[in-house]
mmCIF file as gemmi writes it, N, C-alpha and C atoms, coordinates in Angstrom:
data_model
loop_
_atom_site.group_PDB
_atom_site.id
_atom_site.type_symbol
_atom_site.label_atom_id
_atom_site.label_alt_id
_atom_site.label_comp_id
_atom_site.label_asym_id
_atom_site.label_entity_id
_atom_site.label_seq_id
_atom_site.pdbx_PDB_ins_code
_atom_site.Cartn_x
_atom_site.Cartn_y
_atom_site.Cartn_z
_atom_site.occupancy
_atom_site.B_iso_or_equiv
_atom_site.pdbx_formal_charge
_atom_site.auth_seq_id
_atom_site.auth_asym_id
_atom_site.pdbx_PDB_model_num
ATOM 1 N N . MET Axp A 1 ? 285.555 172.821 79.297 1 0 ? 1 A 1
ATOM 2 C CA . MET Axp A 1 ? 285.372 173.098 77.89 1 0 ? 1 A 1
ATOM 3 C C . MET Axp A 1 ? 286.225 174.305 77.495 1 0 ? 1 A 1
ATOM 4 N N . TYR Axp A 2 ? 286.863 174.205 76.371 1 0 ? 2 A 1
ATOM 5 C CA . TYR Axp A 2 ? 287.71 175.297 75.902 1 0 ? 2 A 1
ATOM 6 C C . TYR Axp A 2 ? 286.854 176.404 75.307 1 0 ? 2 A 1
ATOM 7 N N . SER Axp A 3 ? 287.247 177.61 75.609 1 0 ? 3 A 1
ATOM 8 C CA . SER Axp A 3 ? 286.561 178.744 75.007 1 0 ? 3 A 1
ATOM 9 C C . SER Axp A 3 ? 287.176 179.034 73.646 1 0 ? 3 A 1
ATOM 10 N N . LYS Axp A 4 ? 286.503 179.879 72.889 1 0 ? 4 A 1
ATOM 11 C CA . LYS Axp A 4 ? 286.991 180.236 71.557 1 0 ? 4 A 1
ATOM 12 C C . LYS Axp A 4 ? 288.334 180.958 71.657 1 0 ? 4 A 1
ATOM 13 N N . LYS Axp A 5 ? 288.514 181.758 72.7 1 0 ? 5 A 1
ATOM 14 C CA . LYS Axp A 5 ? 289.765 182.486 72.882 1 0 ? 5 A 1
ATOM 15 C C . LYS Axp A 5 ? 290.932 181.519 73.125 1 0 ? 5 A 1
ATOM 16 N N . ASN Axp A 6 ? 290.703 180.483 73.924 1 0 ? 6 A 1
ATOM 17 C CA . ASN Axp A 6 ? 291.751 179.496 74.181 1 0 ? 6 A 1
ATOM 18 C C . ASN Axp A 6 ? 292.09 178.703 72.933 1 0 ? 6 A 1
ATOM 19 N N . LEU Axp A 7 ? 291.096 178.35 72.146 1 0 ? 7 A 1
ATOM 20 C CA . LEU Axp A 7 ? 291.356 177.614 70.912 1 0 ? 7 A 1
ATOM 21 C C . LEU Axp A 7 ? 292.11 178.465 69.896 1 0 ? 7 A 1
ATOM 22 N N . MET Axp A 8 ? 291.783 179.754 69.834 1 0 ? 8 A 1
ATOM 23 C CA . MET Axp A 8 ? 292.508 180.646 68.933 1 0 ? 8 A 1
ATOM 24 C C . MET Axp A 8 ? 293.96 180.802 69.374 1 0 ? 8 A 1
ATOM 25 N N . PHE Axp A 9 ? 294.184 180.916 70.685 1 0 ? 9 A 1
ATOM 26 C CA . PHE Axp A 9 ? 295.548 181.017 71.187 1 0 ? 9 A 1
ATOM 27 C C . PHE Axp A 9 ? 296.32 179.738 70.885 1 0 ? 9 A 1
ATOM 28 N N . PHE Axp A 10 ? 295.665 178.579 71.067 1 0 ? 10 A 1
ATOM 29 C CA . PHE Axp A 10 ? 296.301 177.289 70.785 1 0 ? 10 A 1
ATOM 30 C C . PHE Axp A 10 ? 296.703 177.195 69.323 1 0 ? 10 A 1
ATOM 31 N N . SER Axp A 11 ? 295.797 177.573 68.42 1 0 ? 11 A 1
ATOM 32 C CA . SER Axp A 11 ? 296.097 177.463 66.997 1 0 ? 11 A 1
ATOM 33 C C . SER Axp A 11 ? 297.12 178.51 66.547 1 0 ? 11 A 1
ATOM 34 N N . PHE Axp A 12 ? 297.159 179.661 67.184 1 0 ? 12 A 1
ATOM 35 C CA . PHE Axp A 12 ? 298.144 180.678 66.84 1 0 ? 12 A 1
ATOM 36 C C . PHE Axp A 12 ? 299.534 180.293 67.336 1 0 ? 12 A 1
ATOM 37 N N . PHE Axp A 13 ? 299.623 179.724 68.522 1 0 ? 13 A 1
ATOM 38 C CA . PHE Axp A 13 ? 300.915 179.421 69.131 1 0 ? 13 A 1
ATOM 39 C C . PHE Axp A 13 ? 301.508 178.104 68.637 1 0 ? 13 A 1
ATOM 40 N N . PHE Axp A 14 ? 300.695 177.216 68.049 1 0 ? 14 A 1
ATOM 41 C CA . PHE Axp A 14 ? 301.208 175.907 67.638 1 0 ? 14 A 1
ATOM 42 C C . PHE Axp A 14 ? 302.353 175.978 66.629 1 0 ? 14 A 1
ATOM 43 N N . PRO Axp A 15 ? 302.296 176.81 65.575 1 0 ? 15 A 1
ATOM 44 C CA . PRO Axp A 15 ? 303.45 176.863 64.657 1 0 ? 15 A 1
ATOM 45 C C . PRO Axp A 15 ? 304.75 177.291 65.345 1 0 ? 15 A 1
ATOM 46 N N . VAL Axp A 16 ? 304.662 178.219 66.278 1 0 ? 16 A 1
ATOM 47 C CA . VAL Axp A 16 ? 305.839 178.645 67.024 1 0 ? 16 A 1
ATOM 48 C C . VAL Axp A 16 ? 306.374 177.482 67.872 1 0 ? 16 A 1
ATOM 49 N N . ALA Axp A 17 ? 305.468 176.787 68.542 1 0 ? 17 A 1
ATOM 50 C CA . ALA Axp A 17 ? 305.871 175.648 69.368 1 0 ? 17 A 1
ATOM 51 C C . ALA Axp A 17 ? 306.44 174.531 68.505 1 0 ? 17 A 1
ATOM 52 N N . PHE Axp A 18 ? 305.921 174.354 67.296 1 0 ? 18 A 1
ATOM 53 C CA . PHE Axp A 18 ? 306.43 173.309 66.413 1 0 ? 18 A 1
ATOM 54 C C . PHE Axp A 18 ? 307.851 173.631 65.956 1 0 ? 18 A 1
ATOM 55 N N . ILE Axp A 19 ? 308.126 174.886 65.665 1 0 ? 19 A 1
ATOM 56 C CA . ILE Axp A 19 ? 309.486 175.284 65.287 1 0 ? 19 A 1
ATOM 57 C C . ILE Axp A 19 ? 310.441 175.068 66.457 1 0 ? 19 A 1
ATOM 58 N N . VAL Axp A 20 ? 310.006 175.399 67.661 1 0 ? 20 A 1
ATOM 59 C CA . VAL Axp A 20 ? 310.837 175.149 68.848 1 0 ? 20 A 1
ATOM 60 C C . VAL Axp A 20 ? 311.071 173.654 69.016 1 0 ? 20 A 1
ATOM 61 N N . GLY Axp A 21 ? 310.04 172.843 68.803 1 0 ? 21 A 1
ATOM 62 C CA . GLY Axp A 21 ? 310.196 171.389 68.889 1 0 ? 21 A 1
ATOM 63 C C . GLY Axp A 21 ? 311.164 170.853 67.854 1 0 ? 21 A 1
ATOM 64 N N . LEU Axp A 22 ? 311.102 171.392 66.629 1 0 ? 22 A 1
ATOM 65 C CA . LEU Axp A 22 ? 312.051 170.981 65.587 1 0 ? 22 A 1
ATOM 66 C C . LEU Axp A 22 ? 313.48 171.335 65.971 1 0 ? 22 A 1
ATOM 67 N N . LEU Axp A 23 ? 313.674 172.537 66.488 1 0 ? 23 A 1
ATOM 68 C CA . LEU Axp A 23 ? 315.014 172.95 66.884 1 0 ? 23 A 1
ATOM 69 C C . LEU Axp A 23 ? 315.536 172.116 68.055 1 0 ? 23 A 1
ATOM 70 N N . MET Axp A 24 ? 314.669 171.779 69.005 1 0 ? 24 A 1
ATOM 71 C CA . MET Axp A 24 ? 315.094 170.94 70.125 1 0 ? 24 A 1
ATOM 72 C C . MET Axp A 24 ? 315.444 169.537 69.644 1 0 ? 24 A 1
ATOM 73 N N . SER Axp A 25 ? 314.664 168.994 68.731 1 0 ? 25 A 1
ATOM 74 C CA . SER Axp A 25 ? 314.954 167.677 68.178 1 0 ? 25 A 1
ATOM 75 C C . SER Axp A 25 ? 316.263 167.682 67.399 1 0 ? 25 A 1
ATOM 76 N N . LEU Axp A 26 ? 316.485 168.728 66.633 1 0 ? 26 A 1
ATOM 77 C CA . LEU Axp A 26 ? 317.723 168.841 65.872 1 0 ? 26 A 1
ATOM 78 C C . LEU Axp A 26 ? 318.932 169.003 66.801 1 0 ? 26 A 1
ATOM 79 N N . ALA Axp A 27 ? 318.791 169.792 67.845 1 0 ? 27 A 1
ATOM 80 C CA . ALA Axp A 27 ? 319.885 169.969 68.808 1 0 ? 27 A 1
ATOM 81 C C . ALA Axp A 27 ? 320.209 168.655 69.51 1 0 ? 27 A 1
ATOM 82 N N . PHE Axp A 28 ? 319.175 167.905 69.869 1 0 ? 28 A 1
ATOM 83 C CA . PHE Axp A 28 ? 319.394 166.59 70.487 1 0 ? 28 A 1
ATOM 84 C C . PHE Axp A 28 ? 320.117 165.667 69.516 1 0 ? 28 A 1
ATOM 85 N N . SER Axp A 29 ? 319.713 165.685 68.26 1 0 ? 29 A 1
ATOM 86 C CA . SER Axp A 29 ? 320.331 164.835 67.249 1 0 ? 29 A 1
ATOM 87 C C . SER Axp A 29 ? 321.793 165.219 67.023 1 0 ? 29 A 1
ATOM 88 N N . LEU Axp A 30 ? 322.077 166.503 67 1 0 ? 30 A 1
ATOM 89 C CA . LEU Axp A 30 ? 323.46 166.952 66.828 1 0 ? 30 A 1
ATOM 90 C C . LEU Axp A 30 ? 324.345 166.529 67.994 1 0 ? 30 A 1
ATOM 91 N N . GLN Axp A 31 ? 323.772 166.539 69.187 1 0 ? 31 A 1
ATOM 92 C CA . GLN Axp A 31 ? 324.543 166.244 70.381 1 0 ? 31 A 1
ATOM 93 C C . GLN Axp A 31 ? 324.773 164.75 70.598 1 0 ? 31 A 1
ATOM 94 N N . PHE Axp A 32 ? 323.763 163.915 70.347 1 0 ? 32 A 1
ATOM 95 C CA . PHE Axp A 32 ? 323.839 162.532 70.787 1 0 ? 32 A 1
ATOM 96 C C . PHE Axp A 32 ? 323.816 161.485 69.673 1 0 ? 32 A 1
ATOM 97 N N . ASP Axp A 33 ? 323.35 161.816 68.497 1 0 ? 33 A 1
ATOM 98 C CA . ASP Axp A 33 ? 323.27 160.826 67.416 1 0 ? 33 A 1
ATOM 99 C C . ASP Axp A 33 ? 324.486 160.935 66.506 1 0 ? 33 A 1
ATOM 100 N N . GLU Axp A 34 ? 324.787 159.819 65.828 1 0 ? 34 A 1
ATOM 101 C CA . GLU Axp A 34 ? 325.895 159.825 64.881 1 0 ? 34 A 1
ATOM 102 C C . GLU Axp A 34 ? 325.525 160.579 63.603 1 0 ? 34 A 1
ATOM 103 N N . ASN Axp A 35 ? 324.296 160.421 63.154 1 0 ? 35 A 1
ATOM 104 C CA . ASN Axp A 35 ? 323.85 161.143 61.962 1 0 ? 35 A 1
ATOM 105 C C . ASN Axp A 35 ? 322.809 162.195 62.368 1 0 ? 35 A 1
ATOM 106 N N . VAL Axp A 36 ? 322.841 163.307 61.667 1 0 ? 36 A 1
ATOM 107 C CA . VAL Axp A 36 ? 321.944 164.417 61.995 1 0 ? 36 A 1
ATOM 108 C C . VAL Axp A 36 ? 320.618 164.195 61.288 1 0 ? 36 A 1
ATOM 109 N N . GLN Axp A 37 ? 319.564 164.143 62.073 1 0 ? 37 A 1
ATOM 110 C CA . GLN Axp A 37 ? 318.224 164.001 61.517 1 0 ? 37 A 1
ATOM 111 C C . GLN Axp A 37 ? 317.219 164.606 62.488 1 0 ? 37 A 1
ATOM 112 N N . ILE Axp A 38 ? 316.073 164.943 61.966 1 0 ? 38 A 1
ATOM 113 C CA . ILE Axp A 38 ? 314.997 165.475 62.801 1 0 ? 38 A 1
ATOM 114 C C . ILE Axp A 38 ? 314.053 164.326 63.13 1 0 ? 38 A 1
ATOM 115 N N . HIS Axp A 39 ? 313.788 164.154 64.404 1 0 ? 39 A 1
ATOM 116 C CA . HIS Axp A 39 ? 312.831 163.153 64.849 1 0 ? 39 A 1
ATOM 117 C C . HIS Axp A 39 ? 311.459 163.832 64.881 1 0 ? 39 A 1
ATOM 118 N N . TRP Axp A 40 ? 310.653 163.563 63.856 1 0 ? 40 A 1
ATOM 119 C CA . TRP Axp A 40 ? 309.393 164.291 63.676 1 0 ? 40 A 1
ATOM 120 C C . TRP Axp A 40 ? 308.399 164.006 64.793 1 0 ? 40 A 1
ATOM 121 N N . LEU Axp A 41 ? 308.348 162.775 65.264 1 0 ? 41 A 1
ATOM 122 C CA . LEU Axp A 41 ? 307.404 162.435 66.334 1 0 ? 41 A 1
ATOM 123 C C . LEU Axp A 41 ? 307.772 163.156 67.628 1 0 ? 41 A 1
ATOM 124 N N . ILE Axp A 42 ? 309.046 163.18 67.94 1 0 ? 42 A 1
ATOM 125 C CA . ILE Axp A 42 ? 309.494 163.872 69.144 1 0 ? 42 A 1
ATOM 126 C C . ILE Axp A 42 ? 309.233 165.371 69.016 1 0 ? 42 A 1
ATOM 127 N N . ALA Axp A 43 ? 309.488 165.925 67.85 1 0 ? 43 A 1
ATOM 128 C CA . ALA Axp A 43 ? 309.233 167.356 67.634 1 0 ? 43 A 1
ATOM 129 C C . ALA Axp A 43 ? 307.746 167.674 67.792 1 0 ? 43 A 1
ATOM 130 N N . LEU Axp A 44 ? 306.887 166.81 67.276 1 0 ? 44 A 1
ATOM 131 C CA . LEU Axp A 44 ? 305.446 167.021 67.408 1 0 ? 44 A 1
ATOM 132 C C . LEU Axp A 44 ? 304.991 166.91 68.859 1 0 ? 44 A 1
ATOM 133 N N . ILE Axp A 45 ? 305.524 165.941 69.584 1 0 ? 45 A 1
ATOM 134 C CA . ILE Axp A 45 ? 305.155 165.775 70.998 1 0 ? 45 A 1
ATOM 135 C C . ILE Axp A 45 ? 305.613 166.981 71.814 1 0 ? 45 A 1
ATOM 136 N N . ILE Axp A 46 ? 306.832 167.439 71.575 1 0 ? 46 A 1
ATOM 137 C CA . ILE Axp A 46 ? 307.326 168.633 72.267 1 0 ? 46 A 1
ATOM 138 C C . ILE Axp A 46 ? 306.445 169.832 71.953 1 0 ? 46 A 1
ATOM 139 N N . ALA Axp A 47 ? 306.067 169.996 70.689 1 0 ? 47 A 1
ATOM 140 C CA . ALA Axp A 47 ? 305.223 171.126 70.289 1 0 ? 47 A 1
ATOM 141 C C . ALA Axp A 47 ? 303.857 171.062 70.967 1 0 ? 47 A 1
ATOM 142 N N . LEU Axp A 48 ? 303.259 169.887 71.002 1 0 ? 48 A 1
ATOM 143 C CA . LEU Axp A 48 ? 301.946 169.765 71.645 1 0 ? 48 A 1
ATOM 144 C C . LEU Axp A 48 ? 302.021 170.049 73.142 1 0 ? 48 A 1
ATOM 145 N N . LEU Axp A 49 ? 303.029 169.501 73.805 1 0 ? 49 A 1
ATOM 146 C CA . LEU Axp A 49 ? 303.163 169.736 75.242 1 0 ? 49 A 1
ATOM 147 C C . LEU Axp A 49 ? 303.433 171.208 75.547 1 0 ? 49 A 1
ATOM 148 N N . LEU Axp A 50 ? 304.301 171.821 74.773 1 0 ? 50 A 1
ATOM 149 C CA . LEU Axp A 50 ? 304.594 173.238 74.968 1 0 ? 50 A 1
ATOM 150 C C . LEU Axp A 50 ? 303.364 174.097 74.692 1 0 ? 50 A 1
ATOM 151 N N . ASP Axp A 51 ? 302.636 173.759 73.65 1 0 ? 51 A 1
ATOM 152 C CA . ASP Axp A 51 ? 301.438 174.517 73.293 1 0 ? 51 A 1
ATOM 153 C C . ASP Axp A 51 ? 300.346 174.349 74.348 1 0 ? 51 A 1
ATOM 154 N N . LEU Axp A 52 ? 300.14 173.141 74.827 1 0 ? 52 A 1
ATOM 155 C CA . LEU Axp A 52 ? 299.146 172.917 75.881 1 0 ? 52 A 1
ATOM 156 C C . LEU Axp A 52 ? 299.52 173.656 77.162 1 0 ? 52 A 1
ATOM 157 N N . PHE Axp A 53 ? 300.795 173.644 77.504 1 0 ? 53 A 1
ATOM 158 C CA . PHE Axp A 53 ? 301.233 174.351 78.708 1 0 ? 53 A 1
ATOM 159 C C . PHE Axp A 53 ? 301.009 175.852 78.578 1 0 ? 53 A 1
ATOM 160 N N . MET Axp A 54 ? 301.387 176.42 77.431 1 0 ? 54 A 1
ATOM 161 C CA . MET Axp A 54 ? 301.219 177.86 77.25 1 0 ? 54 A 1
ATOM 162 C C . MET Axp A 54 ? 299.742 178.258 77.199 1 0 ? 54 A 1
ATOM 163 N N . THR Axp A 55 ? 298.9 177.433 76.595 1 0 ? 55 A 1
ATOM 164 C CA . THR Axp A 55 ? 297.469 177.713 76.564 1 0 ? 55 A 1
ATOM 165 C C . THR Axp A 55 ? 296.875 177.644 77.966 1 0 ? 55 A 1
ATOM 166 N N . TRP Axp A 56 ? 297.285 176.641 78.744 1 0 ? 56 A 1
ATOM 167 C CA . TRP Axp A 56 ? 296.804 176.517 80.123 1 0 ? 56 A 1
ATOM 168 C C . TRP Axp A 56 ? 297.242 177.717 80.95 1 0 ? 56 A 1
ATOM 169 N N . ARG Axp A 57 ? 298.49 178.116 80.774 1 0 ? 57 A 1
ATOM 170 C CA . ARG Axp A 57 ? 298.996 179.249 81.546 1 0 ? 57 A 1
ATOM 171 C C . ARG Axp A 57 ? 298.285 180.543 81.147 1 0 ? 57 A 1
ATOM 172 N N . ASN Axp A 58 ? 298.021 180.732 79.863 1 0 ? 58 A 1
ATOM 173 C CA . ASN Axp A 58 ? 297.309 181.916 79.399 1 0 ? 58 A 1
ATOM 174 C C . ASN Axp A 58 ? 295.887 181.942 79.955 1 0 ? 58 A 1
ATOM 175 N N . SER Axp A 59 ? 295.208 180.802 79.962 1 0 ? 59 A 1
ATOM 176 C CA . SER Axp A 59 ? 293.833 180.781 80.479 1 0 ? 59 A 1
ATOM 177 C C . SER Axp A 59 ? 293.823 181.018 81.985 1 0 ? 59 A 1
ATOM 178 N N . ARG Axp A 60 ? 294.84 180.501 82.681 1 0 ? 60 A 1
ATOM 179 C CA . ARG Axp A 60 ? 294.923 180.718 84.125 1 0 ? 60 A 1
ATOM 180 C C . ARG Axp A 60 ? 295.169 182.19 84.429 1 0 ? 60 A 1
ATOM 181 N N . ASP Axp A 61 ? 296.051 182.84 83.664 1 0 ? 61 A 1
ATOM 182 C CA . ASP Axp A 61 ? 296.321 184.259 83.869 1 0 ? 61 A 1
ATOM 183 C C . ASP Axp A 61 ? 295.088 185.104 83.559 1 0 ? 61 A 1
ATOM 184 N N . THR Axp A 62 ? 294.349 184.717 82.522 1 0 ? 62 A 1
ATOM 185 C CA . THR Axp A 62 ? 293.133 185.446 82.153 1 0 ? 62 A 1
ATOM 186 C C . THR Axp A 62 ? 292.09 185.322 83.261 1 0 ? 62 A 1
ATOM 187 N N . LYS Axp A 63 ? 291.949 184.134 83.839 1 0 ? 63 A 1
ATOM 188 C CA . LYS Axp A 63 ? 290.983 183.946 84.934 1 0 ? 63 A 1
ATOM 189 C C . LYS Axp A 63 ? 291.381 184.741 86.165 1 0 ? 63 A 1
ATOM 190 N N . SER Axp A 64 ? 292.679 184.797 86.463 1 0 ? 64 A 1
ATOM 191 C CA . SER Axp A 64 ? 293.113 185.559 87.651 1 0 ? 64 A 1
ATOM 192 C C . SER Axp A 64 ? 292.922 187.06 87.439 1 0 ? 64 A 1
ATOM 193 N N . GLU Axp A 65 ? 293.084 187.534 86.184 1 0 ? 65 A 1
ATOM 194 C CA . GLU Axp A 65 ? 292.84 188.945 85.899 1 0 ? 65 A 1
ATOM 195 C C . GLU Axp A 65 ? 291.36 189.286 86.039 1 0 ? 65 A 1
ATOM 196 N N . LYS Axp A 66 ? 290.495 188.379 85.607 1 0 ? 66 A 1
ATOM 197 C CA . LYS Axp A 66 ? 289.055 188.615 85.744 1 0 ? 66 A 1
ATOM 198 C C . LYS Axp A 66 ? 288.636 188.606 87.205 1 0 ? 66 A 1
ATOM 199 N N . GLY Axp A 67 ? 289.256 187.741 88.002 1 0 ? 67 A 1
ATOM 200 C CA . GLY Axp A 67 ? 288.907 187.646 89.416 1 0 ? 67 A 1
ATOM 201 C C . GLY Axp A 67 ? 289.369 188.851 90.218 1 0 ? 67 A 1
ATOM 202 N N . SER Axp A 68 ? 290.496 189.436 89.881 1 0 ? 68 A 1
ATOM 203 C CA . SER Axp A 68 ? 291.009 190.572 90.632 1 0 ? 68 A 1
ATOM 204 C C . SER Axp A 68 ? 290.395 191.899 90.185 1 0 ? 68 A 1
ATOM 205 N N . ALA Axp A 69 ? 289.81 191.94 89.006 1 0 ? 69 A 1
ATOM 206 C CA . ALA Axp A 69 ? 289.24 193.198 88.495 1 0 ? 69 A 1
ATOM 207 C C . ALA Axp A 69 ? 287.826 193.405 88.947 1 0 ? 69 A 1
C-alpha cells in the first residue's frame, strides 16, 4: 500500500516526468519521422514509467535510511 508521502511525491514529480516524456517523444519524432509531431500516448507512457521508477527509488531510499538510523 502506498503511503501518503509516496503519493505526494508521485503527484509532484508527474508534471516533470510528463515534460521529459514530451521532449523524448519530440526528439524521436525529429529523428525518425518525416513529419514532426508529438506522440501523446508514448509521452504519457514514458512519464508514467519514469514517475513510477522515481517513486519506487525514493521509497526504497527512505526505507534504507530508516533501517540504518
